[in-house]
C-alpha positions in Angstrom: 22.3 6.8 -6.2 24.6 9.0 -8.8 23.9 8.8 -12.4 26.7 9.6 -14.6 26.3 10.4 -18.8 27.9 11.4 -21.5 28.0 14.9 -22.0 25.9 14.1 -25.0 23.3 12.2 -23.8 20.9 15.1 -23.6 21.2 16.1 -27.3 19.1 12.8 -28.6 16.0 13.1 -30.1 14.3 10.2 -31.8 14.7 11.3 -35.9 11.3 9.5 -36.6 10.3 9.8 -39.6 13.5 10.6 -41.0 15.0 7.7 -39.9 16.6 5.4 -42.6 16.9 2.1 -40.1 14.5 2.4 -37.8 14.3 0.2 -34.5 10.5 -0.6 -35.2 11.6 -3.2 -37.8 12.9 -6.2 -37.6 13.1 -6.3 -33.5 10.7 -8.1 -31.1 9.3 -5.6 -29.3 8.5 -7.3 -25.5 5.7 -5.3 -23.4 6.5 -4.7 -19.8 3.7 -5.9 -17.5 3.0 -2.3 -16.4 2.3 -1.3 -19.9 0.2 -4.2 -21.0 -2.0 -3.0 -17.7 -2.9 0.1 -18.6 -3.2 -1.3 -22.4 -5.9 -3.8 -21.0 -8.7 -1.0 -21.8 -7.7 0.6 -24.8 -8.1 -2.1 -27.3 -6.4 -0.7 -30.8 -3.2 -1.2 -28.7 -4.1 -4.8 -26.7 -5.4 -6.8 -29.8 -1.8 -6.3 -31.1 0.0 -8.3 -28.2 0.8 -12.0 -28.2 2.4 -13.6 -25.6 3.8 -10.2 -24.1 4.9 -8.6 -27.4 3.9 -6.9 -30.3 2.4 -8.8 -33.2 4.9 -7.7 -36.0 3.6 -7.2 -39.4 4.7 -8.2 -43.0 8.5 -7.4 -42.9 8.6 -7.2 -39.1 7.2 -4.1 -38.8 5.8 -2.9 -35.6 2.2 -2.7 -35.9 2.5 1.1 -35.2 5.1 1.7 -37.2 2.9 4.1 -39.9 4.0 4.3 -43.6 5.5 7.8 -43.3 7.6 6.3 -40.4 5.9 8.0 -37.6 4.2 6.1 -34.5 0.8 5.5 -34.6 0.5 5.2 -31.0 2.0 8.6 -30.7 -0.1 10.2 -33.0 -3.3 8.7 -30.9 -2.3 9.4 -27.4 1.1 11.0 -26.9 4.4 9.5 -25.9 3.4 8.9 -22.4 1.5 6.0 -24.3 4.6 4.0 -25.3 5.3 1.1 -23.6 8.9 1.2 -21.6 11.2 -0.7 -24.0 9.9 2.1 -26.8 10.1 4.8 -24.8 13.9 4.1 -23.4 15.1 2.8 -26.5 18.3 3.4 -27.5 19.2 4.2 -23.9 21.0 1.8 -21.6 21.6 1.4 -17.9 24.5 -0.5 -16.5 24.2 -0.1 -12.4 26.7 -0.9 -10.3 26.6 -0.8 -6.0 26.8 3.3 -5.7 26.2 4.4 -9.2 24.6 4.0 -12.0 26.0 4.6 -15.7 23.5 5.8 -18.2 24.3 5.9 -22.3 22.7 5.6 -25.6 23.4 2.5 -27.8 25.2 2.9 -31.2 22.5 0.8 -32.5 20.6 4.0 -33.4 21.7 5.7 -36.3 21.2 9.4 -34.7 23.0 8.1 -32.0 26.1 7.4 -34.3 25.7 10.7 -35.8 25.8 12.7 -32.6 28.6 10.1 -31.2 31.3 9.6 -34.4 30.8 13.2 -35.3 31.9 14.6 -31.6 35.4 15.9 -31.4 35.8 17.3 -27.8 37.1 14.5 -25.4 34.6 12.0 -24.1 33.5 13.0 -20.7 30.4 12.4 -18.2 27.9 14.4 -16.5 28.4 15.1 -13.6 32.1 14.8 -14.0 34.4 12.0 -13.0 37.9 10.4 -13.3 38.2 8.0 -16.3 39.1 4.9 -16.2 42.8 4.0 -16.7 41.6 2.6 -20.4 39.8 5.6 -21.4 42.8 7.9 -20.4 44.7 5.6 -22.8 42.6 5.7 -25.7 42.1 9.5 -25.2 46.2 10.7 -25.3 46.0 12.3 -28.4 50.3 13.1 -28.2 50.4 9.5 -29.7 48.8 7.8 -32.9 45.9 6.2 -32.4 47.4 2.9 -33.4 49.5 2.8 -30.0 47.0 3.8 -27.9 45.3 0.8 -28.8 47.9 -1.7 -28.2 48.8 0.1 -24.8 45.3 -1.5 -23.8 47.6 -4.9 -23.4 44.9 -6.8 -26.2 46.2 -8.9 -28.2 46.3 -8.0 -31.9 43.7 -10.2 -34.0 44.4 -12.5 -37.0 42.3 -10.7 -38.7 41.1 -13.8 -41.2 40.3 -15.2 -38.0 38.4 -12.5 -36.6 36.4 -12.5 -39.7 35.3 -16.0 -39.6 34.7 -16.0 -35.7 32.3 -13.0 -36.7 30.7 -14.8 -39.9 30.1 -17.6 -37.5 27.7 -15.3 -35.0 24.0 -15.4 -35.0 22.5 -12.6 -38.0 19.6 -10.1 -38.1 19.7 -8.4 -40.9 21.1 -9.4 -44.6 22.9 -6.4 -44.8 25.6 -7.5 -42.6 26.1 -11.0 -44.7 26.7 -8.8 -47.3 29.1 -6.9 -45.7 31.1 -9.9 -44.2 31.1 -11.2 -47.7 32.1 -7.6 -49.5 35.3 -7.4 -47.2 35.7 -11.3 -47.1 37.9 -11.3 -50.5 40.0 -8.3 -49.4 43.5 -8.8 -47.8 42.7 -8.0 -43.9 45.5 -7.2 -41.7 46.3 -5.1 -38.3 48.2 -2.9 -40.2 45.8 -2.3 -42.9 43.3 -1.3 -39.6 45.9 0.7 -38.2 46.4 3.0 -40.5 42.6 3.6 -41.1 43.3 4.3 -37.3 45.4 6.6 -37.5 43.7 8.9 -40.3 39.9 8.9 -38.6 41.5 8.8 -35.0 39.2 11.1 -33.6 36.0 9.1 -34.8 38.2 5.8 -33.3 38.6 7.5 -30.3 34.6 8.4 -29.3 34.3 4.5 -31.0 36.3 3.5 -28.4 35.5 5.3 -25.6 32.1 4.2 -25.9 32.7 0.1 -25.9 35.0 1.0 -23.1 32.5 2.6 -21.0 29.7 0.2 -21.6 31.6 -2.7 -21.2 34.2 -1.5 -18.6 35.3 -5.5 -18.0 35.7 -6.3 -21.4 38.7 -4.4 -22.9 38.9 -7.3 -25.0 36.4 -6.2 -27.1 36.9 -2.7 -27.2 40.2 -3.7 -29.1 38.9 -6.5 -31.6 35.9 -3.9 -32.6 38.4 -1.2 -33.3 40.2 -3.7 -35.8 37.5 -5.2 -37.3 35.3 -2.1 -37.9 38.5 -0.1 -39.4 39.3 -2.8 -42.1 35.7 -2.8 -43.2 35.9 0.4 -43.2 38.5 0.5 -45.5 37.5 -2.1 -47.6 33.9 -1.5 -47.9 32.8 0.2 -51.2 29.3 0.5 -50.1 29.0 1.4 -46.4 30.2 4.2 -44.6 31.8 4.9 -41.1 28.5 5.6 -39.6 26.9 2.7 -41.3 29.2 0.3 -39.8 29.5 1.3 -36.8 25.5 1.1 -36.5 25.4 -2.0 -38.3 27.8 -3.7 -35.8 26.1 -2.6 -32.8 22.9 -4.2 -33.8 24.6 -7.0 -35.1 26.7 -8.0 -32.5 26.2 -6.1 -29.2 22.7 -6.1 -28.6 23.0 -9.8 -28.6 23.7 -11.8 -25.8 24.6 -14.9 -27.7 26.8 -13.3 -30.5 29.0 -11.2 -27.0 29.2 -14.3 -24.9 30.4 -16.6 -28.0 33.2 -13.9 -28.7 33.8 -13.6 -25.0 34.4 -17.6 -25.0 37.2 -16.9 -27.6 38.7 -13.6 -27.3 38.6 -12.9 -23.3 
């Protein structure tokens, strides 16, 4: 079976101790059965597993996360010791009948840095024809706002959109703070589209990510573009990179949140 990946896929390297938003904090870390079996003879690791997950420390930190941001498991045993989720994150795999789409999740700050700084058009390795939706988003002959509208999804009511996102399950207090920060602003589709057009390349990369990862959820790409654009426009404390990462962590990595949005917008 053939596997496709974005052309930037192989650029990714975990920045470990330089990461300001560690994936080793705030997430439940499930240990796959094969790794649990491997750890049976390694008490240093085995003793920190309960009910198939690592027992988190104060502040929901992984028990192997050192103060310098490095992993004690890797320091002691090398990268091969890692369980599946620690080795693979933030990679994702969408499996279809005849191929697999591989990618990197925007919940990782280094992935955001790679994806949103790209200026070349999104492409896959090996090459394949893009979906019609991605072709529309990559048509740089017209303003980005025209491209997002050509996807055929109704432009969302911004006040309702913000309320719907406010009703979702939340992971980090900083996401709540961001929602609160922009809630008093006069959010509008036209303001969002102005931001999109001024930041067309970054918005193109962001939208291609969502269209590639969720090809059957074009609506998700559209409401994401409008919400993130308004947040970027009115937030005084966060950059587009911050907001895109937070959004990914809070929304797309929660099956519950995506299901709730799907009931409203699909």
